[in-house]
C-alpha positions as CSV (number, residue, x, y, z in Angstrom):
1,M,-15.3,17.5,-25.9
2,E,-16.0,13.8,-26.3
3,V,-18.1,12.3,-23.5
4,P,-16.3,9.2,-22.0
5,D,-18.1,5.9,-22.3
6,V,-18.3,4.9,-18.6
7,H,-19.9,1.5,-19.3
8,Q,-17.1,0.6,-21.8
9,L,-14.4,1.8,-19.4
10,T,-16.0,-0.3,-16.6
11,A,-16.1,-3.4,-18.7
12,F,-12.5,-2.9,-19.8
13,F,-11.1,-2.4,-16.4
14,F,-13.2,-5.3,-15.0
15,A,-11.7,-7.6,-17.6
16,L,-8.2,-6.2,-16.9
17,Y,-8.4,-6.6,-13.2
18,F,-10.0,-10.0,-13.5
19,L,-7.0,-11.2,-15.6
20,M,-4.5,-9.5,-13.3
21,A,-6.1,-11.0,-10.2
22,T,-6.1,-14.4,-11.8
23,Q,-2.4,-14.1,-12.6
24,D,-1.7,-12.7,-9.1
25,I,-3.1,-15.9,-7.6
26,A,-0.9,-18.0,-9.8
27,V,2.2,-15.9,-8.9
28,D,1.4,-16.4,-5.2
29,G,1.3,-20.1,-5.8
30,W,4.5,-20.0,-7.8
31,A,6.3,-18.3,-4.9
32,L,5.6,-21.4,-2.8
33,T,6.3,-24.1,-5.4
34,M,9.3,-22.7,-7.3
35,L,11.3,-21.5,-4.3
36,S,13.0,-24.1,-2.1
37,P,11.6,-24.4,1.4
38,K,14.6,-22.6,2.9
39,N,14.1,-19.7,0.5
40,V,10.4,-19.4,0.5
41,G,10.6,-16.5,2.9
42,Y,12.3,-14.5,0.2
43,A,9.0,-14.4,-1.7
44,S,8.3,-11.2,0.2
45,T,11.6,-9.7,-1.0
46,C,10.8,-10.5,-4.7
47,N,7.3,-9.1,-4.2
48,S,8.5,-5.8,-2.6
49,I,11.3,-5.2,-5.1
50,G,9.0,-6.0,-8.1
51,Q,6.3,-3.7,-6.9
52,T,8.7,-0.8,-6.3
53,L,10.3,-1.2,-9.7
54,G,6.8,-1.5,-11.3
55,Y,5.6,1.6,-9.5
56,F,8.6,3.6,-10.6
57,I,8.4,2.6,-14.2
58,A,4.6,2.9,-14.5
59,Y,4.2,6.1,-12.5
60,V,7.4,8.2,-12.6
61,G,8.7,6.7,-15.9
62,F,5.4,7.2,-17.7
63,L,4.8,10.7,-16.5
64,A,8.3,11.7,-17.6
65,L,8.0,10.1,-21.1
66,N,4.5,11.4,-21.5
67,D,5.2,15.0,-20.6
68,P,6.2,17.2,-23.6
69,A,8.2,19.6,-21.5
70,T,10.4,16.9,-19.9
71,C,10.9,15.2,-23.3
72,N,11.9,18.5,-25.0
73,A,14.3,19.4,-22.2
74,Y,16.1,16.2,-21.7
75,L,15.3,13.6,-24.4
76,R,14.7,15.4,-27.8
77,S,17.1,17.1,-30.1
78,E,14.2,19.0,-31.7
79,P,11.4,20.2,-29.4
80,N,7.8,19.0,-30.0
81,L,5.4,21.1,-27.9
82,V,2.4,18.8,-28.6
83,T,3.2,15.3,-27.4
84,G,5.6,13.4,-25.3
85,L,7.6,10.3,-26.4
86,V,5.0,7.9,-25.1
87,T,1.2,7.9,-25.1
88,L,-0.9,6.0,-22.6
89,P,-2.2,3.5,-25.3
90,S,1.3,2.7,-26.5
91,F,2.6,2.4,-23.0
92,M,-0.1,-0.1,-21.9
93,T,0.3,-2.1,-25.2
94,F,4.1,-2.4,-24.7
95,W,3.8,-3.6,-21.1
96,G,0.9,-5.9,-22.0
97,Y,3.2,-7.7,-24.5
98,I,6.0,-7.8,-21.9
99,M,3.6,-9.4,-19.3
100,L,2.5,-11.9,-21.9
101,A,6.0,-12.8,-22.9
102,T,7.2,-13.0,-19.3
103,T,4.3,-15.3,-18.4
104,V,4.9,-17.6,-21.4
105,F,8.7,-17.7,-20.6
106,V,8.1,-18.7,-17.0
107,W,5.4,-21.3,-18.1
108,I,7.8,-22.9,-20.5
109,C,11.2,-22.6,-18.8
110,K,10.5,-22.9,-15.1
111,T,9.2,-26.1,-13.5
112,E,7.3,-26.3,-10.3
113,Q,7.9,-28.8,-7.5
114,P,5.3,-31.6,-7.7
115,H,2.8,-32.1,-4.9
116,L,0.8,-35.1,-3.9
117,D,-2.4,-33.0,-3.9
118,H,-2.4,-32.4,-7.7
119,N,-5.6,-34.4,-7.9
120,L,-7.6,-31.8,-6.0
121,T,-10.6,-30.5,-7.9
122,I,-11.6,-26.9,-7.9
123,R,-14.5,-27.8,-5.6
124,D,-12.1,-29.6,-3.2
125,T,-9.7,-26.7,-3.2
126,Y,-12.4,-24.2,-2.2
127,H,-13.8,-26.6,0.4
128,Q,-10.4,-27.0,1.8
129,M,-9.8,-23.2,1.8
130,W,-13.2,-22.7,3.6
131,T,-12.0,-25.2,6.3
132,V,-8.7,-23.3,6.5
133,M,-10.5,-20.1,7.1
134,Q,-12.2,-21.6,10.2
135,L,-9.0,-22.7,11.8
136,P,-8.4,-20.9,15.1
137,S,-5.0,-19.8,14.0
138,V,-6.2,-18.4,10.7
139,L,-9.2,-16.6,12.4
140,A,-6.7,-15.0,14.9
141,L,-4.4,-13.9,12.0
142,T,-7.4,-12.5,10.2
143,I,-8.4,-10.4,13.2
144,V,-4.8,-9.1,13.5
145,Q,-4.6,-8.2,9.8
146,L,-8.0,-6.4,9.9
147,T,-7.1,-4.3,12.9
148,C,-3.3,-3.7,13.0
149,K,-3.3,-0.8,10.5
150,M,-6.0,1.3,12.2
151,A,-3.2,3.2,13.9
152,F,-1.8,4.5,10.7
153,A,-4.9,5.5,8.8
154,A,-4.7,9.2,9.2
155,T,-1.0,9.4,8.4
156,D,-1.3,7.2,5.3
157,S,-4.4,8.6,3.8
158,V,-4.7,12.3,4.8
159,S,-1.1,13.6,5.4
160,S,-0.3,14.3,1.7
161,L,-3.7,15.9,1.1
162,K,-3.1,18.2,4.1
163,L,0.4,19.2,2.9
164,V,-1.1,20.3,-0.4
165,E,-4.0,22.1,1.3
166,Y,-1.5,24.1,3.4
167,G,0.6,25.2,0.5
168,V,3.0,22.5,-0.7
169,Q,2.9,22.2,-4.5
170,K,1.8,18.8,-5.9
171,E,4.7,18.8,-8.3
172,K,7.3,19.2,-5.6
173,L,5.6,16.6,-3.4
174,A,5.6,14.2,-6.4
175,L,9.3,14.7,-6.9
176,L,10.0,13.1,-3.5
177,S,8.8,9.7,-4.7
178,P,11.6,9.0,-7.2
179,V,14.2,9.9,-4.5
180,L,12.8,7.2,-2.2
181,V,12.8,4.5,-4.9
182,P,16.4,3.3,-4.2
183,L,15.4,2.9,-0.6
184,G,12.4,0.8,-1.6
185,L,14.7,-1.5,-3.6
186,L,17.3,-1.8,-0.8
187,L,15.1,-2.2,2.2
188,P,13.5,-5.6,1.3
189,V,16.9,-7.1,0.8
190,L,18.3,-5.7,4.1
191,I,15.2,-6.7,6.1
192,S,15.1,-10.2,4.6
193,N,18.7,-10.8,5.6
194,R,18.3,-9.4,9.1
195,M,14.9,-10.9,9.8
196,D,14.5,-14.0,12.0
197,K,13.1,-16.5,9.5
198,K,11.5,-18.6,12.3
199,R,9.9,-15.6,14.0
200,P,9.3,-12.9,11.3
201,L,6.5,-11.3,13.1
202,H,8.8,-10.2,15.8
203,L,10.1,-7.5,13.5
204,F,6.6,-6.7,12.4
205,L,5.7,-5.9,16.0
206,L,8.8,-3.8,16.6
207,A,7.9,-1.7,13.6
208,I,4.6,-0.6,15.0
209,P,5.9,1.8,17.7
210,F,8.4,3.2,15.2
211,R,5.6,3.8,12.6
212,L,3.5,5.5,15.3
213,V,6.4,7.9,16.0
214,V,6.7,8.6,12.2
215,G,3.0,9.4,12.2
216,L,3.5,12.0,14.9
217,L,6.5,13.4,12.9
218,Y,4.2,13.8,9.9
219,A,1.6,15.6,12.0
220,T,4.3,18.0,13.2
221,I,5.4,18.7,9.7
222,V,1.8,19.4,8.6
223,Y,1.3,21.7,11.6
224,L,4.4,23.7,10.6
225,T,3.6,23.8,6.9
226,P,1.4,27.0,6.9
227,T,4.1,28.9,8.7
228,V,7.0,27.6,6.6
229,M,5.2,28.4,3.3
230,T,5.2,32.1,4.3
231,H,9.0,32.2,4.4
232,T,11.6,32.4,1.7
233,E,12.8,29.6,-0.5
234,D,15.9,29.1,1.8
235,V,13.6,27.9,4.6
236,H,11.6,25.8,2.1
237,Y,14.9,23.9,1.3
238,Y,15.3,22.7,4.9
239,Y,11.6,22.0,5.1
240,Y,11.8,19.6,2.1
241,I,14.8,17.9,3.5
242,L,12.8,17.3,6.7
243,L,9.9,16.0,4.6
244,L,12.2,13.7,2.7
245,V,13.6,12.3,6.0
246,A,10.1,11.7,7.2
247,G,9.3,10.0,4.0
248,A,12.3,7.8,4.3
249,C,11.4,6.9,7.9
250,H,7.9,6.0,6.8
251,E,9.3,3.8,4.0
252,V,11.5,2.0,6.6
253,S,8.6,1.4,9.0
254,V,6.2,0.2,6.2
255,Y,8.8,-2.3,4.9
256,M,9.6,-3.5,8.4
257,M,5.9,-4.5,8.6
258,Y,5.3,-5.6,5.1
259,V,8.3,-7.9,4.4
260,P,8.0,-10.0,7.7
261,Q,4.2,-10.2,7.1
262,M,4.6,-11.5,3.6
263,A,7.4,-13.9,4.8
264,F,5.0,-15.3,7.4
265,F,2.2,-15.7,4.9
266,A,4.5,-17.7,2.7
267,K,5.7,-19.7,5.6
268,V,2.3,-20.9,6.8
269,S,0.5,-21.2,3.4
270,D,-0.2,-24.7,2.3
271,P,1.7,-25.2,-1.1
272,S,-1.1,-27.5,-2.3
273,I,-3.5,-24.6,-2.4
274,G,-0.7,-22.0,-2.1
275,G,-2.2,-19.5,-4.5
276,T,-5.6,-19.6,-2.9
277,Y,-4.2,-19.5,0.6
278,M,-1.8,-16.6,-0.1
279,T,-4.5,-14.7,-1.9
280,Y,-6.8,-15.0,1.0
281,L,-4.2,-13.7,3.5
282,N,-3.2,-10.9,1.1
283,T,-6.8,-9.9,0.6
284,I,-7.4,-9.7,4.3
285,S,-4.2,-7.6,4.7
286,N,-5.2,-5.2,2.0
287,L,-8.7,-4.9,3.4
288,G,-7.1,-4.1,6.8
289,S,-5.4,-1.2,5.1
290,K,-8.3,0.1,3.0
291,W,-11.2,0.3,5.5
292,P,-9.4,2.5,8.1
293,N,-8.1,4.7,5.4
294,S,-11.5,5.1,3.9
295,L,-13.0,6.0,7.3
296,S,-10.2,8.4,7.9
297,L,-10.9,10.2,4.6
298,A,-14.7,10.2,5.2
299,F,-14.5,11.7,8.7
300,V,-11.6,14.2,8.5
301,D,-13.9,17.0,7.3
302,S,-16.6,16.2,9.8
303,L,-14.0,16.5,12.6
304,T,-12.7,19.8,11.3
305,T,-14.3,23.0,12.8
306,K,-14.2,26.3,11.0
307,L,-15.5,29.8,11.6
308,C,-16.2,32.7,9.2
309,S,-14.2,35.8,10.2
310,S,-17.0,38.1,9.3
311,D,-19.9,36.0,10.6
312,A,-19.6,34.1,13.9
313,M,-22.7,32.1,13.1
314,N,-21.3,30.7,9.9
315,G,-19.3,27.5,10.5
316,C,-18.2,27.1,6.8
317,G,-19.5,23.6,6.9
318,D,-20.0,23.3,3.2
319,S,-19.3,25.0,-0.1
320,D,-22.4,27.2,0.1
321,A,-21.5,28.4,3.6
322,K,-17.9,29.1,2.4
323,S,-19.3,31.1,-0.5
324,A,-21.6,33.0,1.8
325,C,-18.6,33.9,4.0
326,E,-16.5,35.1,1.1
327,S,-19.4,37.2,-0.2
328,T,-19.3,39.2,3.0
329,G,-15.6,39.8,2.7
330,G,-14.7,37.1,5.3
331,V,-12.5,34.0,5.2
332,C,-13.0,30.6,6.7
333,T,-10.5,30.0,9.5
334,I,-9.8,26.5,10.8
335,L,-10.2,26.3,14.5
336,T,-9.6,22.5,14.9
337,D,-8.2,20.4,12.0
338,G,-9.8,17.0,11.9
339,Y,-6.5,15.6,10.7
340,F,-4.8,16.2,14.0
341,V,-7.8,14.8,15.9
342,E,-7.5,11.6,13.8
343,V,-3.8,11.3,14.3
344,G,-4.3,11.6,18.1
345,V,-7.0,9.0,18.1
346,C,-5.2,6.6,15.8
347,T,-2.0,6.9,17.8
348,A,-3.9,6.0,21.0
349,V,-5.6,3.1,19.2
350,G,-2.2,1.9,18.1
351,V,-0.7,1.9,21.6
352,L,-3.8,0.1,22.9
353,W,-3.7,-2.4,20.1
354,L,0.0,-3.2,20.7
355,A,-0.6,-3.7,24.4
356,L,-3.5,-6.0,23.8
357,A,-2.3,-7.9,20.7
358,Y,1.5,-8.3,21.2
359,Q,1.4,-11.6,23.0
360,H,-1.3,-13.0,20.7
361,V,0.7,-12.2,17.6
362,D,3.9,-13.6,19.1
363,K,2.1,-16.9,19.9
364,L,0.9,-17.2,16.3
365,Q,4.4,-17.5,14.9
366,K,5.3,-20.1,17.5
367,L,2.4,-22.4,16.5
368,P,3.4,-25.6,14.7
369,M,2.7,-25.9,11.0
370,T,-0.1,-28.4,11.7
371,A,-2.1,-25.5,13.2
372,W,-2.2,-24.0,9.7
373,R,-3.2,-27.2,7.9
374,V,-6.4,-29.2,7.5
375,L,-6.9,-32.9,6.7
376,K,-6.9,-33.1,3.0
377,P,-9.4,-35.2,1.0
378,H,-8.0,-38.5,-0.4
379,H,-8.3,-39.4,-4.0
380,K,-8.0,-42.7,-5.6
381,T,-5.5,-43.0,-8.4
382,N,-5.6,-45.5,-11.2
Protein backbone atom coordinates (compact mmCIF):
# COMPACT_ATOMS: atom_id res chain seq x y z
CA MET A 1 0.00 0.00 0.00
CA GLU A 2 1.39 3.38 -1.04
CA VAL A 3 2.13 5.75 1.83
CA PRO A 4 0.47 9.15 1.26
CA ASP A 5 2.75 12.17 0.97
CA VAL A 6 1.39 14.33 3.78
CA HIS A 7 3.64 17.29 2.93
CA GLN A 8 2.54 17.30 -0.70
CA LEU A 9 -1.12 17.04 0.28
CA THR A 10 -0.69 19.87 2.77
CA ALA A 11 0.96 22.10 0.17
CA PHE A 12 -1.73 21.30 -2.41
CA PHE A 13 -4.67 22.04 -0.13
CA PHE A 14 -2.97 25.16 1.23
CA ALA A 15 -2.68 26.50 -2.32
CA LEU A 16 -6.23 25.39 -3.14
CA TYR A 17 -7.78 27.02 -0.09
CA PHE A 18 -5.67 30.15 -0.57
CA LEU A 19 -7.04 30.59 -4.09
CA MET A 20 -10.58 29.74 -3.01
CA ALA A 21 -10.41 32.18 -0.10
CA THR A 22 -9.11 34.90 -2.39
CA GLN A 23 -11.98 34.35 -4.80
CA ASP A 24 -14.43 34.19 -1.91
CA ILE A 25 -13.38 37.68 -0.87
CA ALA A 26 -13.88 38.90 -4.43
CA VAL A 27 -17.34 37.30 -4.60
CA ASP A 28 -18.31 38.99 -1.33
CA GLY A 29 -17.28 42.29 -2.87
CA TRP A 30 -19.16 41.55 -6.09
CA ALA A 31 -22.35 40.96 -4.13
CA LEU A 32 -22.19 44.55 -2.90
CA THR A 33 -21.14 46.22 -6.15
CA MET A 34 -23.05 44.22 -8.78
CA LEU A 35 -26.43 44.19 -7.04
CA SER A 36 -28.48 47.36 -6.82
CA PRO A 37 -28.87 48.88 -3.34
CA LYS A 38 -32.47 47.65 -3.06
CA ASN A 39 -31.43 44.08 -3.99
CA VAL A 40 -28.22 43.83 -1.98
CA GLY A 41 -30.10 41.90 0.70
CA TYR A 42 -30.62 39.08 -1.80
CA ALA A 43 -26.89 38.35 -1.69
CA SER A 44 -27.66 35.96 1.15
CA THR A 45 -30.24 34.17 -1.02
CA CYS A 46 -27.72 33.70 -3.82
CA ASN A 47 -25.17 32.49 -1.28
CA SER A 48 -27.53 29.97 0.33
CA ILE A 49 -28.87 28.51 -2.91
CA GLY A 50 -25.39 28.30 -4.42
CA GLN A 51 -23.96 26.54 -1.38
CA THR A 52 -26.85 24.06 -1.26
CA LEU A 53 -26.52 23.20 -4.96
CA GLY A 54 -22.76 22.96 -4.66
CA TYR A 55 -23.02 20.66 -1.67
CA PHE A 56 -25.52 18.43 -3.44
CA ILE A 57 -23.43 18.13 -6.61
CA ALA A 58 -20.08 17.74 -4.88
CA TYR A 59 -21.20 15.37 -2.13
CA VAL A 60 -24.27 13.41 -3.15
CA GLY A 61 -23.62 13.65 -6.89
CA PHE A 62 -20.00 12.60 -6.66
CA LEU A 63 -20.71 9.70 -4.30
CA ALA A 64 -23.39 8.38 -6.66
CA LEU A 65 -21.24 8.68 -9.79
CA ASN A 66 -18.16 7.32 -8.04
CA ASP A 67 -19.89 4.26 -6.57
CA PRO A 68 -19.70 1.22 -8.93
CA ALA A 69 -22.85 -0.37 -7.47
CA THR A 70 -24.97 2.75 -8.06
CA CYS A 71 -23.63 3.23 -11.58
CA ASN A 72 -24.19 -0.44 -12.45
CA ALA A 73 -27.74 -0.41 -11.12
CA TYR A 74 -29.00 2.85 -12.63
CA LEU A 75 -26.58 4.35 -15.15
CA ARG A 76 -24.83 1.54 -17.06
CA SER A 77 -26.14 -0.89 -19.62
CA GLU A 78 -23.20 -3.23 -18.99
CA PRO A 79 -22.05 -3.63 -15.35
CA ASN A 80 -18.49 -2.70 -14.37
CA LEU A 81 -17.65 -3.95 -10.88
CA VAL A 82 -14.37 -2.07 -10.62
CA THR A 83 -14.99 1.65 -11.02
CA GLY A 84 -17.75 4.21 -11.13
CA LEU A 85 -18.42 6.67 -13.92
CA VAL A 86 -16.38 9.42 -12.27
CA THR A 87 -13.09 9.42 -10.37
CA LEU A 88 -12.01 12.05 -7.86
CA PRO A 89 -9.24 13.49 -10.12
CA SER A 90 -11.58 13.80 -13.12
CA PHE A 91 -14.33 15.30 -10.94
CA MET A 92 -12.03 17.96 -9.48
CA THR A 93 -10.50 18.73 -12.89
CA PHE A 94 -13.92 19.21 -14.49
CA TRP A 95 -15.18 21.58 -11.81
CA GLY A 96 -11.85 23.39 -11.75
CA TYR A 97 -12.38 24.30 -15.41
CA ILE A 98 -16.00 25.25 -14.67
CA MET A 99 -14.88 27.61 -11.89
CA LEU A 100 -12.24 29.13 -14.16
CA ALA A 101 -14.68 29.60 -17.04
CA THR A 102 -17.34 31.09 -14.75
CA THR A 103 -14.86 33.53 -13.22
CA VAL A 104 -13.63 34.67 -16.64
CA PHE A 105 -17.22 35.03 -17.87
CA VAL A 106 -18.19 37.24 -14.92
CA TRP A 107 -14.97 39.23 -15.26
CA ILE A 108 -15.61 39.98 -18.95
CA CYS A 109 -19.39 40.27 -19.12
CA LYS A 110 -20.48 41.84 -15.83
CA THR A 111 -19.52 45.37 -14.87
CA GLU A 112 -19.33 46.63 -11.29
CA GLN A 113 -20.70 49.89 -10.02
CA PRO A 114 -17.87 52.44 -9.74
CA HIS A 115 -16.97 53.87 -6.35
CA LEU A 116 -15.15 57.01 -5.41
CA ASP A 117 -12.75 55.02 -3.25
CA HIS A 118 -11.08 53.18 -6.13
CA ASN A 119 -7.81 54.98 -5.33
CA LEU A 120 -7.43 53.22 -1.98
CA THR A 121 -4.18 51.32 -1.73
CA ILE A 122 -3.90 47.89 -0.10
CA ARG A 123 -2.38 49.52 2.96
CA ASP A 124 -5.22 52.07 3.11
CA THR A 125 -7.80 49.30 2.80
CA TYR A 126 -6.42 47.28 5.71
CA HIS A 127 -5.93 50.39 7.81
CA GLN A 128 -9.54 51.30 7.15
CA MET A 129 -10.65 47.76 8.03
CA TRP A 130 -8.66 47.89 11.28
CA THR A 131 -10.48 51.11 12.14
CA VAL A 132 -13.81 49.49 11.26
CA MET A 133 -13.06 46.58 13.60
CA GLN A 134 -12.74 49.05 16.48
CA LEU A 135 -16.11 50.69 15.89
CA PRO A 136 -18.49 50.08 18.84
CA SER A 137 -21.15 48.70 16.50
CA VAL A 138 -18.74 46.22 14.87
CA LEU A 139 -17.33 45.18 18.25
CA ALA A 140 -20.86 44.51 19.52
CA LEU A 141 -21.71 42.51 16.38
CA THR A 142 -18.48 40.54 16.77
CA ILE A 143 -19.40 39.55 20.33
CA VAL A 144 -22.88 38.53 19.17
CA GLN A 145 -21.51 36.37 16.36
CA LEU A 146 -18.91 34.70 18.58
CA THR A 147 -21.48 33.70 21.20
CA CYS A 148 -24.89 33.25 19.55
CA LYS A 149 -24.30 29.66 18.40
CA MET A 150 -23.09 28.26 21.73
CA ALA A 151 -26.63 27.03 22.35
CA PHE A 152 -26.58 24.70 19.34
CA ALA A 153 -23.11 23.18 19.66
CA ALA A 154 -24.14 19.77 21.01
CA THR A 155 -27.01 19.37 18.56
CA ASP A 156 -25.00 20.39 15.50
CA SER A 157 -21.77 18.51 16.22
CA VAL A 158 -22.69 15.42 18.26
CA SER A 159 -26.24 14.36 17.34
CA SER A 160 -25.38 12.48 14.14
CA LEU A 161 -22.45 10.73 15.86
CA LYS A 162 -24.73 9.57 18.66
CA LEU A 163 -27.35 8.31 16.22
CA VAL A 164 -24.70 6.13 14.56
CA GLU A 165 -23.35 5.03 17.95
CA TYR A 166 -26.83 3.89 19.00
CA GLY A 167 -27.45 1.83 15.89
CA VAL A 168 -28.49 4.01 12.95
CA GLN A 169 -26.65 2.98 9.79
CA LYS A 170 -24.44 5.68 8.25
CA GLU A 171 -25.79 4.90 4.79
CA LYS A 172 -29.40 5.45 5.87
CA LEU A 173 -28.46 8.63 7.68
CA ALA A 174 -26.67 9.90 4.56
CA LEU A 175 -29.77 9.22 2.43
CA LEU A 176 -31.68 11.85 4.40
CA SER A 177 -29.47 14.67 3.08
CA PRO A 178 -30.61 14.54 -0.57
CA VAL A 179 -34.25 14.57 0.56
CA LEU A 180 -33.66 17.90 2.33
CA VAL A 181 -31.92 19.54 -0.65
CA PRO A 182 -35.15 20.93 -2.23
CA LEU A 183 -35.96 22.48 1.12
CA GLY A 184 -32.52 24.08 1.19
CA LEU A 185 -33.18 25.62 -2.24
CA LEU A 186 -36.67 26.85 -1.41
CA LEU A 187 -36.11 28.25 2.08
CA PRO A 188 -33.70 31.11 1.19
CA VAL A 189 -36.15 32.44 -1.39
CA LEU A 190 -39.14 32.23 0.95
CA ILE A 191 -37.24 33.76 3.86
CA SER A 192 -35.85 36.59 1.72
CA ASN A 193 -39.33 37.49 0.48
CA ARG A 194 -40.87 37.41 3.97
CA MET A 195 -37.98 39.05 5.79
CA ASP A 196 -38.11 42.67 6.89
CA LYS A 197 -35.27 44.18 4.84
CA LYS A 198 -34.84 47.05 7.28
CA ARG A 199 -34.76 44.79 10.35
CA PRO A 200 -33.46 41.39 9.18
CA LEU A 201 -32.11 40.45 12.60
CA HIS A 202 -35.64 40.33 13.99
CA LEU A 203 -36.15 37.01 12.20
CA PHE A 204 -32.68 35.94 13.34
CA LEU A 205 -33.76 36.39 16.96
CA LEU A 206 -37.10 34.64 16.44
CA ALA A 207 -35.28 31.61 15.05
CA ILE A 208 -33.22 31.04 18.20
CA PRO A 209 -36.00 29.65 20.48
CA PHE A 210 -37.27 27.53 17.57
CA ARG A 211 -33.77 26.11 17.06
CA LEU A 212 -33.49 25.39 20.79
CA VAL A 213 -36.71 23.36 20.61
CA VAL A 214 -35.33 21.47 17.60
CA GLY A 215 -32.25 20.65 19.67
CA LEU A 216 -34.45 19.12 22.37
CA LEU A 217 -36.31 17.18 19.67
CA TYR A 218 -33.03 15.74 18.41
CA ALA A 219 -32.04 14.80 21.97
CA THR A 220 -35.36 12.97 22.37
CA ILE A 221 -34.78 11.06 19.13
CA VAL A 222 -31.27 10.09 20.22
CA TYR A 223 -32.67 8.92 23.57
CA LEU A 224 -35.26 6.72 21.83
CA THR A 225 -32.84 5.33 19.23
CA PRO A 226 -31.46 2.33 21.22
CA THR A 227 -35.00 1.14 21.96
CA VAL A 228 -36.24 1.70 18.40
CA MET A 229 -33.31 -0.23 16.89
CA THR A 230 -34.41 -3.37 18.75
CA HIS A 231 -37.80 -3.36 17.00
CA THR A 232 -38.83 -4.47 13.51
CA GLU A 233 -38.37 -2.55 10.26
CA ASP A 234 -41.98 -1.31 10.47
CA VAL A 235 -41.07 0.70 13.57
CA HIS A 236 -37.88 1.88 11.87
CA TYR A 237 -40.01 3.35 9.07
CA TYR A 238 -41.84 5.70 11.45
CA TYR A 239 -38.57 6.45 13.22
CA TYR A 240 -36.92 7.65 10.00
CA ILE A 241 -39.96 9.78 9.20
CA LEU A 242 -39.56 11.44 12.60
CA LEU A 243 -35.84 11.88 11.94
CA LEU A 244 -36.61 13.45 8.57
CA VAL A 245 -39.10 15.86 10.16
CA ALA A 246 -36.49 16.83 12.75
CA GLY A 247 -33.95 17.39 9.98
CA ALA A 248 -36.42 19.57 8.07
CA CYS A 249 -37.14 21.64 11.19
CA HIS A 250 -33.42 22.01 11.77
CA GLU A 251 -32.93 23.23 8.18
CA VAL A 252 -35.70 25.80 8.65
CA SER A 253 -34.20 27.10 11.90
CA VAL A 254 -30.69 27.28 10.42
CA TYR A 255 -31.81 29.25 7.36
CA MET A 256 -33.98 31.51 9.51
CA MET A 257 -30.76 32.58 11.20
CA TYR A 258 -28.37 32.39 8.25
CA VAL A 259 -30.28 34.33 5.58
CA PRO A 260 -31.13 37.37 7.78
CA GLN A 261 -27.60 37.37 9.17
CA MET A 262 -26.04 37.46 5.69
CA ALA A 263 -28.54 40.10 4.58
CA PHE A 264 -27.54 42.26 7.53
CA PHE A 265 -23.85 41.78 6.73
CA ALA A 266 -24.47 42.91 3.15
CA LYS A 267 -26.51 45.86 4.37
CA VAL A 268 -23.90 47.29 6.74
CA SER A 269 -20.74 46.46 4.75
CA ASP A 270 -18.97 49.38 3.14
CA PRO A 271 -18.92 48.75 -0.65
CA SER A 272 -15.54 50.46 -1.00
CA ILE A 273 -13.97 47.64 1.03
CA GLY A 274 -16.91 45.27 0.64
CA GLY A 275 -14.91 42.09 0.13
CA THR A 276 -12.72 42.75 3.16
CA TYR A 277 -15.65 43.90 5.31
CA MET A 278 -17.88 40.94 4.39
CA THR A 279 -15.05 38.46 4.79
CA TYR A 280 -14.31 39.73 8.29
CA LEU A 281 -17.95 39.38 9.33
CA ASN A 282 -18.23 35.93 7.72
CA THR A 283 -15.00 34.81 9.39
CA ILE A 284 -16.26 35.88 12.80
CA SER A 285 -19.57 34.13 12.14
CA ASN A 286 -17.82 30.91 11.09
CA LEU A 287 -15.54 31.09 14.11
CA GLY A 288 -18.61 31.51 16.30
CA SER A 289 -19.85 28.16 14.97
CA LYS A 290 -16.56 26.28 15.06
CA TRP A 291 -15.27 26.93 18.57
CA PRO A 292 -18.44 25.76 20.44
CA ASN A 293 -18.69 22.69 18.19
CA SER A 294 -15.05 21.81 18.82
CA LEU A 295 -15.49 22.15 22.58
CA SER A 296 -18.64 20.05 22.45
CA LEU A 297 -16.83 17.25 20.62
CA ALA A 298 -13.85 17.51 22.97
CA PHE A 299 -15.85 17.20 26.20
CA VAL A 300 -18.66 14.81 25.28
CA ASP A 301 -16.65 11.73 26.26
CA SER A 302 -15.36 13.34 29.45
CA LEU A 303 -18.93 14.08 30.52
CA THR A 304 -20.02 10.50 29.81
CA THR A 305 -19.93 8.06 32.74
CA LYS A 306 -19.76 4.31 32.14
CA LEU A 307 -19.50 1.21 34.29
CA CYS A 308 -18.31 -2.30 33.55
CA SER A 309 -21.01 -4.87 34.26
CA SER A 310 -18.48 -7.39 35.60
CA ASP A 311 -16.23 -4.98 37.53
CA ALA A 312 -17.72 -2.13 39.53
CA MET A 313 -14.29 -0.50 39.82
CA ASN A 314 -13.84 -0.27 36.04
CA GLY A 315 -15.30 2.96 34.64
CA CYS A 316 -14.47 2.09 30.99
CA GLY A 317 -12.73 5.43 30.69
CA ASP A 318 -10.49 4.46 27.76
CA SER A 319 -9.90 1.69 25.24
CA ASP A 320 -7.67 -0.28 27.64
CA ALA A 321 -10.32 -0.22 30.37
CA LYS A 322 -12.95 -1.26 27.84
CA SER A 323 -10.79 -4.17 26.67
CA ALA A 324 -10.20 -5.21 30.28
CA CYS A 325 -13.95 -5.21 30.89
CA GLU A 326 -14.64 -7.32 27.80
CA SER A 327 -11.88 -9.78 28.74
CA THR A 328 -13.76 -10.58 31.95
CA GLY A 329 -16.99 -11.17 30.06
CA GLY A 330 -18.52 -7.81 30.90
CA VAL A 331 -19.88 -4.95 28.83
CA CYS A 332 -19.50 -1.21 29.32
CA THR A 333 -22.86 0.31 30.21
CA ILE A 334 -23.48 4.04 29.84
CA LEU A 335 -24.80 5.55 33.06
CA THR A 336 -24.84 9.18 31.95
CA ASP A 337 -24.37 10.19 28.32
CA GLY A 338 -22.37 13.39 27.99
CA TYR A 339 -24.43 14.32 24.94
CA PHE A 340 -27.56 14.85 27.01
CA VAL A 341 -25.57 16.81 29.59
CA GLU A 342 -24.27 19.08 26.85
CA VAL A 343 -27.72 19.54 25.29
CA GLY A 344 -29.09 20.59 28.68
CA VAL A 345 -26.24 23.02 29.33
CA CYS A 346 -26.38 24.44 25.80
CA THR A 347 -30.15 24.95 25.99
CA ALA A 348 -29.80 26.80 29.30
CA VAL A 349 -27.02 28.93 27.83
CA GLY A 350 -29.22 29.69 24.81
CA VAL A 351 -32.13 30.86 26.95
CA LEU A 352 -29.80 33.03 29.04
CA TRP A 353 -28.10 34.45 25.94
CA LEU A 354 -31.44 35.35 24.36
CA ALA A 355 -32.61 37.09 27.53
CA LEU A 356 -29.41 39.12 27.82
CA ALA A 357 -28.68 39.86 24.17
CA TYR A 358 -32.11 40.34 22.57
CA GLN A 359 -32.32 44.09 23.14
CA HIS A 360 -28.69 44.66 22.17
CA VAL A 361 -29.08 42.79 18.87
CA ASP A 362 -32.28 44.67 18.11
CA LYS A 363 -30.48 47.97 18.68
CA LEU A 364 -27.73 47.01 16.23
CA GLN A 365 -30.12 46.90 13.28
CA LYS A 366 -31.61 50.25 14.25
CA LEU A 367 -28.26 52.04 14.10
CA PRO A 368 -27.72 54.49 11.22
CA MET A 369 -25.35 53.48 8.44
CA THR A 370 -22.84 56.04 9.69
CA ALA A 371 -22.31 53.82 12.75
CA TRP A 372 -20.79 51.19 10.45
CA ARG A 373 -18.53 53.55 8.50
CA VAL A 374 -15.27 55.34 9.17
CA LEU A 375 -13.82 58.53 7.73
CA LYS A 376 -11.99 57.43 4.61
CA PRO A 377 -8.56 58.76 3.63
CA HIS A 378 -8.55 61.34 0.85
CA HIS A 379 -6.45 60.98 -2.26
CA LYS A 380 -5.38 63.60 -4.68
CA THR A 381 -6.19 62.91 -8.30
CA ASN A 382 -4.35 64.32 -11.30
